[in-house]
Structures are given as C-alpha cells and as structure tokens.
C-alpha positions as CSV (number, residue, x, y, z in Angstrom):
1,M,0.0,0.1,0.0
2,G,1.5,3.2,-1.0
3,T,1.8,6.3,1.3
4,Q,0.2,9.5,0.2
5,F,2.1,12.4,0.7
6,C,2.8,15.8,-1.3
7,M,5.9,17.7,-1.9
8,N,7.3,21.2,-1.6
9,Y,8.8,21.5,-5.0
10,A,10.4,24.8,-4.5
11,H,12.4,23.6,-1.4
12,F,13.9,20.4,-2.6
13,N,13.8,20.7,-6.4
14,H,13.0,17.1,-7.0
15,Q,12.8,15.5,-10.3
16,I,9.2,14.1,-11.2
17,S,8.9,11.4,-13.9
18,L,5.3,10.3,-15.0
19,P,4.4,7.5,-17.2
20,Q,3.5,8.6,-20.7
21,N,0.1,9.9,-21.2
22,Y,-0.6,9.7,-17.5
23,P,-3.0,12.4,-16.2
24,I,-1.6,15.0,-13.9
25,P,-3.6,15.2,-10.6
26,S,-3.9,17.9,-8.0
27,L,-1.5,17.3,-5.2
28,Y,-1.7,18.0,-1.6
29,I,1.3,20.0,-0.2
30,L,3.5,19.1,2.5
31,S,6.2,21.2,4.1
32,S,9.1,18.7,4.2
33,F,10.4,15.4,3.3
34,N,12.1,14.7,6.8
35,S,10.3,11.4,7.3
36,I,11.6,10.0,4.1
37,N,15.0,8.1,3.5
38,F,16.2,8.6,0.1
39,G,19.4,6.7,0.8
40,K,23.0,7.8,-0.3
41,N,22.2,7.1,-4.1
42,K,19.3,8.4,-6.0
43,E,16.2,6.0,-5.6
44,K,12.5,6.0,-6.8
45,C,9.9,6.2,-4.4
46,V,6.1,5.3,-5.3
47,V,3.7,8.0,-4.4
48,S,0.0,7.6,-4.1
49,Y,-2.4,10.2,-4.7
50,K,-6.0,11.1,-5.1
51,A,-7.5,11.8,-8.6
52,K,-11.4,12.3,-8.8
53,G,-11.7,10.2,-5.6
54,L,-9.5,7.2,-6.7
55,R,-6.2,6.2,-5.3
56,K,-3.6,5.6,-7.9
57,K,-0.1,4.6,-8.4
58,G,2.7,5.1,-10.7
59,F,3.9,8.4,-9.5
60,Y,7.8,8.5,-9.1
61,V,9.9,11.0,-7.2
62,T,13.5,11.0,-7.9
63,S,15.8,12.8,-5.4
64,S,19.4,12.6,-4.0
65,S,20.6,13.0,-0.4
66,S,22.9,15.9,-1.4
67,N,20.0,18.0,-2.6
68,V,18.2,17.5,0.8
69,G,21.1,18.2,2.6
70,T,21.9,21.5,0.7
71,S,18.4,22.6,1.3
72,L,18.5,22.7,4.9
73,W,21.4,25.4,4.9
74,E,19.8,27.6,2.1
75,N,18.6,30.0,4.9
76,W,22.2,30.4,6.0
77,A,23.5,31.6,2.6
78,P,23.0,34.9,1.0
79,E,20.4,35.3,-1.8
80,K,21.8,34.2,-5.3
81,S,22.2,37.1,-7.8
82,S,23.5,37.1,-11.3
83,K,25.4,40.2,-10.8
84,A,26.4,42.8,-8.0
85,P,24.2,45.8,-7.5
86,P,25.5,49.1,-9.0
87,L,27.4,51.2,-7.0
88,S,24.6,53.9,-7.1
89,D,22.2,51.4,-5.4
90,I,24.4,51.5,-2.5
91,V,25.3,55.0,-2.4
92,W,22.0,56.6,-2.7
93,P,20.1,54.4,0.3
94,S,23.3,55.2,2.6
95,A,23.3,58.8,1.8
96,G,19.6,58.7,2.4
97,A,20.0,57.2,5.9
98,F,22.8,59.7,6.8
99,A,20.6,62.6,5.8
100,A,17.5,61.2,7.9
101,M,19.5,60.9,11.0
102,A,21.3,64.2,10.4
103,L,17.7,66.1,9.9
104,L,16.2,64.2,13.1
105,G,19.5,65.1,15.1
106,K,18.8,68.8,14.1
107,I,15.3,68.5,15.3
108,D,16.5,67.1,18.5
109,Q,18.7,70.1,19.1
110,I,15.5,72.3,18.8
111,L,13.4,70.2,21.1
112,A,16.2,69.5,23.5
113,P,14.8,72.1,26.1
114,K,11.6,70.1,26.2
115,G,13.2,66.9,26.9
116,I,12.1,65.1,23.7
117,S,14.2,63.2,21.2
118,M,13.1,62.4,17.5
119,T,16.2,60.1,17.1
120,I,14.7,56.9,18.7
121,A,15.9,53.6,17.8
122,P,12.8,52.3,15.7
123,L,13.5,55.0,13.2
124,G,16.8,53.7,12.4
125,A,15.1,50.5,11.7
126,V,12.6,52.2,9.4
127,C,15.4,53.8,7.5
128,A,16.9,50.4,6.6
129,V,13.4,49.3,5.3
130,L,12.6,52.2,3.3
131,F,15.9,52.8,1.7
132,A,17.1,49.4,1.3
133,T,14.1,47.6,0.5
134,P,11.4,50.1,-0.8
135,S,9.3,47.6,-2.4
136,S,9.0,45.3,0.3
137,P,5.7,44.7,2.3
138,G,7.4,46.5,5.5
139,A,8.0,49.6,3.1
140,R,4.3,50.1,2.6
141,K,3.0,53.3,3.8
142,Y,-0.1,51.7,5.3
143,N,1.8,49.0,7.2
144,M,4.2,51.5,8.5
145,F,1.7,54.2,9.7
146,I,-0.9,52.0,11.0
147,A,1.7,49.9,13.1
148,Q,3.4,52.9,14.3
149,I,0.3,54.8,15.6
150,G,-1.6,51.7,16.9
151,C,1.5,50.0,18.7
152,A,2.6,53.3,20.2
153,A,-0.9,53.8,21.5
154,I,-0.9,50.1,23.1
155,G,2.3,51.1,24.9
156,V,0.8,54.1,26.5
157,L,-2.4,52.0,27.4
158,A,-0.5,49.3,28.9
159,F,1.8,51.8,31.0
160,S,-1.4,53.5,32.2
161,I,-2.9,50.1,33.4
162,F,-0.1,48.3,34.7
163,G,2.5,50.9,35.4
164,P,6.3,50.2,34.7
165,G,7.5,46.6,34.9
166,W,7.7,43.2,33.2
167,L,3.6,43.0,33.0
168,A,3.4,46.2,31.1
169,R,6.0,45.2,28.6
170,S,4.9,41.5,27.9
171,S,1.1,42.7,27.8
172,A,2.1,45.6,25.4
173,L,4.2,43.4,23.1
174,A,1.6,40.8,23.0
175,A,-1.2,43.2,22.2
176,A,1.0,45.1,19.6
177,V,1.7,41.8,17.8
178,A,-2.0,40.9,17.9
179,F,-3.0,44.4,16.6
180,M,-0.6,44.1,13.6
181,I,-1.8,40.6,12.6
182,I,-5.5,41.8,12.8
183,T,-5.0,45.0,10.8
184,R,-2.5,43.3,8.4
185,S,0.0,45.8,9.1
186,V,3.0,43.7,10.3
187,H,5.9,46.1,9.9
188,P,9.4,44.2,10.1
189,P,12.0,44.1,11.4
190,G,9.7,44.7,14.5
191,N,10.1,48.6,14.4
192,S,6.5,49.1,15.7
193,A,6.6,46.4,18.2
194,S,9.5,48.2,20.0
195,L,7.6,51.4,20.4
196,P,5.5,50.0,23.5
197,L,8.5,49.0,25.1
198,L,10.5,52.2,24.5
199,F,7.5,54.4,25.9
200,I,7.2,52.0,29.0
201,D,10.9,52.2,29.9
202,G,11.5,56.0,28.6
203,M,10.6,58.2,31.5
204,K,11.3,61.4,29.5
205,L,8.4,60.2,27.2
206,H,5.6,59.5,29.8
207,H,4.6,63.2,29.9
208,L,3.5,62.9,26.1
209,N,0.7,60.3,27.1
210,F,-1.2,59.4,24.0
211,W,0.6,62.1,22.0
212,Y,3.1,59.5,22.0
213,A,1.0,57.6,19.2
214,L,1.9,60.5,16.6
215,F,5.2,61.8,17.9
216,P,7.9,61.0,17.5
217,G,7.1,57.7,15.6
218,A,4.5,58.6,13.2
219,T,6.1,62.1,12.8
220,G,9.5,60.8,12.1
221,C,8.0,58.4,9.5
222,I,6.6,61.2,7.5
223,L,10.0,62.9,7.4
224,L,11.6,59.6,6.3
225,C,9.1,59.1,3.6
226,L,9.8,62.3,2.0
227,I,13.6,61.5,1.9
228,Q,12.8,57.9,0.6
229,E,11.2,59.5,-2.4
230,M,14.2,61.5,-3.1
231,V,16.3,58.4,-2.7
232,C,14.2,56.3,-5.1
233,Y,14.2,59.2,-7.6
234,L,18.2,59.4,-7.4
235,K,18.2,55.6,-7.7
236,D,16.1,55.5,-10.7
237,N,17.7,58.5,-12.6
238,L,21.2,59.0,-11.4
239,K,23.0,55.5,-12.0
240,F,26.7,54.9,-11.8
C-alpha cells in the first residue's frame, strides 16, 4: 500500500517522472520530506495520490541526499544574484540614511529644552526598510503608519493600566503583535513592536501620554517617507 504524501517542489527541487500519457492530478502540499529516507544514492519512491476520488499509483519522485542536505542550509547563505548591484544602489540609500539621521538630530537640538528626542531606535530600523528595500511589504505606507500609531497607543495604554514593569512590557508586546496581525499591518523588522517598550521604559516620554502615538514615531516616519522619495528618484535617474 502506497503512502500518500505531497511535496514542496520549491524547497527540494525534486525531479518528477510520470508514465507516458499519465493524467496529472492535483497534489496536496506538505512542508518537508524529513520522514523520507532517500538513501545515499538516487532512488525512486512510489507516491500514491487522489484523482477524482480514486487512489492511483505510478507517480515517481527521484531525489538525492545531497539535494536535501543542501536545502537545509539555504537560509544560511546569501540570496543568489546574477550580478552585483550598481554602486549607485548602495550610495543613494546610504546617503538617505545619513540625511535622515542628520535631520532628526537637528530637530533634537531644537526640542532639547523640552526633553524630547526624535532619534529613537525604531526610526533607524525604518530607515533600513525604506531605503534598502522600498518595494518590500514592510515599506508600505499603510503598514508603517497603522503599526506605528497603533502600537505606540498600545504602549501608552499598557503603561496606564499596569505601570512600569515586566507585566506592562509583555502585555504591550503581545497586544502589539495581535494588533498588527488583525489589521494586516505587520511592519518588519519589529520597528513598531518596539515602540510600546520604548515608552514604558522611557521616563522622558511619559509626559506625552497618548500624543506619543503621533510623536515621535509617526512624525518621524513622515519625514523619512519624504527622504525615501528623493532616494528612489536618485536611484532611478542617477545611476553609476
């Protein structure tokens, strides 16, 4: 009796051979082949599958242990690229990050008498996402602003209920993650999830209360988005 299983073709790049004129069924997909022992050499494994309610055999998978072993380490290697990025794709995002932090630092000098800082750590992570990977989901304006405003407000609420301490931190982080999932505004690499912790542990931010939902996170993101537009324009039009 054959064993029904499916394959993740993208992960293991198995070679599939079908008998001539054999109907191709729809397959159920599994995530790994950890329970299958292909042996040291290439072997053929009979696969059973369902097609129109019937169980049929005659589907073969050819694989080698070297392919499986290589796949386990793919996440530890850099992405494969046919060519190196042009110098302009490195210089302009780096220059944008420098300009962003310089601008926020200058604003800090103006706001210093009030004890407020714009150069908070999460905005550094936002710079990396906006300038290095502008087309990624994390760089979407919806993800950024919904997550920044919502998670910051959650931090203020958790602090108001639980006060400073581990309970406020853990509750705020859990609620922030749930909020981003529900609103589909997950903002990697965890920029927004750090805002509640920053507020709870930052005494100089407590006096902002719920204004913290807009400042400095959302306000800083507006400035960074403007700089991102300039960086993207320079990358597209001034290449070297």
